[in-house]
PANU-970132 format. One record per residue (C-alpha): residue number from 1; residue in three letters; z, y, x. Coordinates in pm, 1 decimal. Layout:
% residues N
REC    k    r         z         y         x
REC  NUM  ALA         Z         Y         X
...
//
This chain:
% residues 222
REC    k    r         z         y         x
REC    1  UNK    7225.1   11110.8   15430.7
REC    2  UNK    7553.4   11055.2   15270.1
REC    3  UNK    7426.7   11001.0   14950.4
REC    4  UNK    7147.2   10742.7   15089.8
REC    5  UNK    7443.8   10541.8   15226.3
REC    6  UNK    7622.8   10558.0   14935.6
REC    7  UNK    7334.9   10392.2   14698.6
REC    8  UNK    7276.4   10160.0   14978.2
REC    9  UNK    7642.2   10055.6   14957.1
REC   10  UNK    7639.2   10036.6   14577.7
REC   11  UNK    7299.2    9838.5   14579.6
REC   12  UNK    7425.5    9575.3   14856.2
REC   13  UNK    7759.0    9530.1   14631.4
REC   14  UNK    7575.9    9470.1   14337.1
REC   15  UNK    7336.8    9218.3   14516.3
REC   16  UNK    7680.0    9061.0   14666.7
REC   17  UNK    7794.6    9052.4   14309.6
REC   18  UNK    7479.6    8837.8   14210.4
REC   19  UNK    7464.2    8612.3   14481.0
REC   20  UNK    7866.2    8545.5   14393.5
REC   21  UNK    7777.8    8440.8   14032.8
REC   22  UNK    7474.2    8276.5   14110.5
REC   23  UNK    7742.1    8067.7   14344.5
REC   24  UNK    7991.5    8000.8   14090.5
REC   25  UNK    7735.2    7907.0   13836.0
REC   26  UNK    7592.2    7619.0   14060.9
REC   27  UNK    7643.4    7276.5   13925.3
REC   28  UNK    7974.6    7112.8   14157.2
REC   29  UNK    7860.8    6833.4   14354.3
REC   30  UNK    7950.4    6481.2   14229.0
REC   31  UNK    8194.1    6288.7   14385.0
REC   32  UNK    8047.2    5949.2   14474.0
REC   33  UNK    8336.8    5815.7   14636.0
REC   34  UNK    8404.6    5541.4   14437.8
REC   35  UNK    8039.2    5436.4   14389.8
REC   36  UNK    7994.3    5425.8   14736.9
REC   37  UNK    8264.6    5243.6   14776.8
REC   38  UNK    8182.2    4999.0   14506.7
REC   39  UNK    7817.3    4923.6   14597.1
REC   40  UNK    7743.9    4756.8   14269.2
REC   41  UNK    7397.6    4557.4   14282.5
REC   42  UNK    7391.2    4384.7   13943.4
REC   43  UNK    7447.9    4604.2   13645.4
REC   44  UNK    7528.1    4462.8   13299.7
REC   45  UNK    7421.5    4718.1   13026.7
REC   46  UNK    7649.5    4708.8   12710.1
REC   47  UNK    7476.9    4810.5   12374.7
REC   48  UNK    7506.2    5148.4   12289.8
REC   49  UNK    7747.4    5319.0   12066.6
REC   50  UNK    7600.7    5546.6   11794.7
REC   51  UNK    7726.9    5884.4   11703.7
REC   52  UNK    7398.9    5954.7   11535.2
REC   53  UNK    7323.8    5917.0   11139.7
REC   54  UNK    7000.7    5701.3   11254.4
REC   55  UNK    7074.3    5373.4   11246.1
REC   56  UNK    6777.7    5270.3   11456.5
REC   57  UNK    6965.6    5446.4   11773.7
REC   58  UNK    7151.2    5181.6   11939.4
REC   59  UNK    6848.7    4955.5   11994.4
REC   60  UNK    6599.4    5222.2   12050.2
REC   61  UNK    6821.6    5363.7   12343.5
REC   62  UNK    6945.9    5000.1   12464.4
REC   63  UNK    6567.5    4899.4   12501.7
REC   64  UNK    6483.4    5178.4   12731.9
REC   65  UNK    6785.8    5152.7   12957.8
REC   66  UNK    6686.7    4867.3   13184.5
REC   67  UNK    6357.1    5012.7   13366.3
REC   68  UNK    6484.4    5316.6   13511.8
REC   69  UNK    6801.2    5129.8   13673.9
REC   70  UNK    6538.8    4856.6   13783.8
REC   71  UNK    6299.5    5136.3   13923.2
REC   72  UNK    6624.7    5258.9   14084.8
REC   73  UNK    6735.0    4996.4   14304.7
REC   74  UNK    6967.8    4760.2   14070.0
REC   75  UNK    6918.9    4420.9   13961.0
REC   76  UNK    6990.6    4468.8   13547.7
REC   77  UNK    7064.1    4176.0   13348.2
REC   78  UNK    6776.5    4132.5   13066.9
REC   79  UNK    6958.5    4352.7   12744.4
REC   80  UNK    6816.3    4082.4   12492.4
REC   81  UNK    6991.6    3794.1   12668.2
REC   82  UNK    7333.6    4005.4   12687.3
REC   83  UNK    7274.2    4070.0   12308.4
REC   84  UNK    7267.1    3754.1   12242.9
REC   85  UNK    7547.4    3589.8   12449.0
REC   86  UNK    7754.9    3869.2   12320.6
REC   87  UNK    7641.7    3769.5   11928.7
REC   88  UNK    7704.8    3338.4   12009.4
REC   89  UNK    8046.0    3503.2   12085.7
REC   90  UNK    8137.3    3663.2   11765.9
REC   91  UNK    8064.8    4036.4   11901.3
REC   92  UNK    7808.4    4194.3   11635.1
REC   93  UNK    7874.5    4575.8   11710.1
REC   94  UNK    7847.0    4791.6   12010.0
REC   95  UNK    8215.2    4871.7   11954.9
REC   96  UNK    8341.6    4580.2   11996.0
REC   97  UNK    8104.2    4484.8   12313.7
REC   98  UNK    8235.3    4783.5   12471.8
REC   99  UNK    8609.5    4718.0   12374.0
REC  100  UNK    8610.8    4420.4   12608.5
REC  101  UNK    8797.4    4390.6   12930.4
REC  102  UNK    8601.0    4465.6   13270.0
REC  103  UNK    8753.3    4129.7   13424.7
REC  104  UNK    8627.2    3926.9   13104.4
REC  105  UNK    8300.1    4082.0   13118.3
REC  106  UNK    8246.4    3991.4   13498.0
REC  107  UNK    8350.9    3646.0   13386.4
REC  108  UNK    8129.8    3582.1   13128.1
REC  109  UNK    7822.1    3750.1   13301.0
REC  110  UNK    7890.1    3733.9   13660.9
REC  111  UNK    7761.0    4168.4   13694.4
REC  112  UNK    7964.1    4379.1   13912.3
REC  113  UNK    7939.8    4678.9   13691.6
REC  114  UNK    7860.0    4784.5   13309.0
REC  115  UNK    7709.3    5072.2   13158.2
REC  116  UNK    7860.6    5226.8   12883.5
REC  117  UNK    7619.8    5406.4   12698.2
REC  118  UNK    7683.5    5680.0   12377.9
REC  119  UNK    7404.2    5813.0   12145.0
REC  120  UNK    7548.8    6138.5   12077.4
REC  121  UNK    7203.5    6243.2   11880.6
REC  122  UNK    6889.3    6084.2   11772.3
REC  123  UNK    6589.1    6164.3   11528.2
REC  124  UNK    6417.8    6485.6   11393.1
REC  125  UNK    6580.9    6755.1   11296.0
REC  126  UNK    6411.4    6977.6   11049.2
REC  127  UNK    6479.6    7384.5   11173.9
REC  128  UNK    6308.6    7583.8   10883.3
REC  129  UNK    6051.1    7725.8   11154.0
REC  130  UNK    6044.3    7369.7   11374.2
REC  131  UNK    6100.9    7038.9   11336.2
REC  132  UNK    6254.8    6848.5   11671.5
REC  133  UNK    6312.6    6484.8   11759.7
REC  134  UNK    6619.1    6489.6   11987.2
REC  135  UNK    6787.0    6224.7   12188.9
REC  136  UNK    7087.0    6284.8   12365.0
REC  137  UNK    7284.8    6003.9   12529.4
REC  138  UNK    7611.3    5977.4   12754.9
REC  139  UNK    7696.6    5693.7   12999.4
REC  140  UNK    7956.6    5585.9   13244.2
REC  141  UNK    7926.5    5300.6   13512.4
REC  142  UNK    8251.9    5101.4   13525.0
REC  143  UNK    8389.6    4836.7   13796.9
REC  144  UNK    8370.7    4487.8   13650.3
REC  145  UNK    8635.4    4408.5   13957.0
REC  146  UNK    8878.1    4670.8   13947.3
REC  147  UNK    8767.9    4815.3   13595.5
REC  148  UNK    8761.2    5165.3   13786.3
REC  149  UNK    8483.8    5434.3   13663.4
REC  150  UNK    8227.5    5495.2   13939.4
REC  151  UNK    8000.8    5775.7   13761.3
REC  152  UNK    7929.5    5935.8   13438.1
REC  153  UNK    7615.9    6108.7   13337.8
REC  154  UNK    7416.4    6285.4   13003.1
REC  155  UNK    7105.4    6358.2   12898.0
REC  156  UNK    6895.5    6491.0   12635.4
REC  157  UNK    6495.4    6485.9   12603.9
REC  158  UNK    6329.9    6651.2   12299.2
REC  159  UNK    6000.7    6742.1   12152.0
REC  160  UNK    6079.9    7094.8   12125.6
REC  161  UNK    6027.2    7118.4   12542.5
REC  162  UNK    5652.6    7061.3   12429.7
REC  163  UNK    5660.3    7270.7   12143.7
REC  164  UNK    5624.4    7633.4   12297.3
REC  165  UNK    5340.9    7812.1   12079.6
REC  166  UNK    5390.2    8029.8   11769.5
REC  167  UNK    5083.9    8105.6   11676.9
REC  168  UNK    4962.7    8122.2   11337.8
REC  169  UNK    5275.1    8357.8   11228.2
REC  170  UNK    5553.9    8252.2   10996.2
REC  171  UNK    5342.8    8052.9   10735.1
REC  172  UNK    5186.3    7862.9   11053.4
REC  173  UNK    5512.0    7801.5   11163.3
REC  174  UNK    5625.6    7665.2   10849.9
REC  175  UNK    5399.9    7414.3   10777.1
REC  176  UNK    5375.9    7306.0   11145.7
REC  177  UNK    5711.6    7200.1   11094.0
REC  178  UNK    5671.9    7008.0   10788.7
REC  179  UNK    5380.9    6843.2   10979.3
REC  180  UNK    5594.6    6764.3   11255.5
REC  181  UNK    5870.8    6640.2   11065.3
REC  182  UNK    5661.6    6388.5   10912.1
REC  183  UNK    5467.9    6288.4   11207.5
REC  184  UNK    5844.3    6233.9   11370.1
REC  185  UNK    5937.0    6003.1   11105.5
REC  186  UNK    5625.3    5796.3   11044.1
REC  187  UNK    5515.7    5754.8   11435.0
REC  188  UNK    5877.0    5681.7   11540.1
REC  189  UNK    5846.6    5971.8   11771.5
REC  190  UNK    6200.7    5956.3   11868.0
REC  191  UNK    6160.0    5614.6   12017.9
REC  192  UNK    5915.3    5773.7   12280.3
REC  193  UNK    6198.4    6097.1   12339.1
REC  194  UNK    6463.2    5809.1   12411.6
REC  195  UNK    6282.8    5671.2   12714.6
REC  196  UNK    6234.5    6017.6   12836.3
REC  197  UNK    6627.0    6085.6   12792.7
REC  198  UNK    6677.7    5730.8   12962.5
REC  199  UNK    6486.7    5824.9   13282.7
REC  200  UNK    6654.7    6169.2   13304.1
REC  201  UNK    6966.5    5993.0   13282.5
REC  202  UNK    6983.7    5689.7   13483.7
REC  203  UNK    6732.1    5758.7   13763.9
REC  204  UNK    6850.8    5763.8   14094.2
REC  205  UNK    6828.7    6088.6   14350.3
REC  206  UNK    6859.1    6353.3   14074.9
REC  207  UNK    7106.1    6600.7   14073.9
REC  208  UNK    7444.5    6457.7   14002.9
REC  209  UNK    7275.1    6131.2   13897.0
REC  210  UNK    7332.1    5747.0   14001.5
REC  211  UNK    7274.4    5727.8   14354.7
REC  212  UNK    7012.5    5436.0   14456.4
REC  213  UNK    7085.8    5044.0   14440.6
REC  214  UNK    7077.4    4831.0   14730.1
REC  215  UNK    6692.6    4700.0   14625.2
REC  216  UNK    6556.6    5068.4   14631.8
REC  217  UNK    6410.0    5171.5   15009.8
REC  218  UNK    6588.1    5507.7   15002.9
REC  219  UNK    6953.7    5294.9   14934.7
REC  220  UNK    7006.3    5364.3   15337.1
REC  221  UNK    7024.9    5760.7   15274.3
REC  222  UNK    7332.4    5716.1   14983.3
//
């Protein structure tokens, strides 16, 4: 009986440790205090900074960001109009656009908040036995009334999520990698992956994601 009790005690200790470890690794809930107080209704998306070597990254990602925000209940200024207005005022690159003071952006565009985006990774990467198109983006939402950051997040998407098959042995994997690399370049697969990354980044209601905007039926639950 004593041995059974000791075994049970140790088992409970292990289970308890596992539970504590799981709790410790859970994502910390996001502090939405600033976003809830600001309640932005209209958003301005600035041209994304590009930290990747692919020159197509900025406008590929830029063109994919309006839809998830609009579907999340926000009014989004048309990115083509924003880009044209910036260029008309001599602002020709994302770094210049993102360096403009929030108050000045509000004066020009009249939006409540601006989304500042950085493309961390974009394009195909050949990895000997695989070739993946990967897009990684980061963003922060800033009030144009106060200059205060309201929210920030990041997301990544890759064709590797769909390539889970290792059939054909090493030779088959090498051939598939070469074919994928060519396909990624010819079909601009990264552009499609950018759409997935944008959805993951800006769709409201996801863990630590944006809250729903005022036009969304779920906004009352914020």
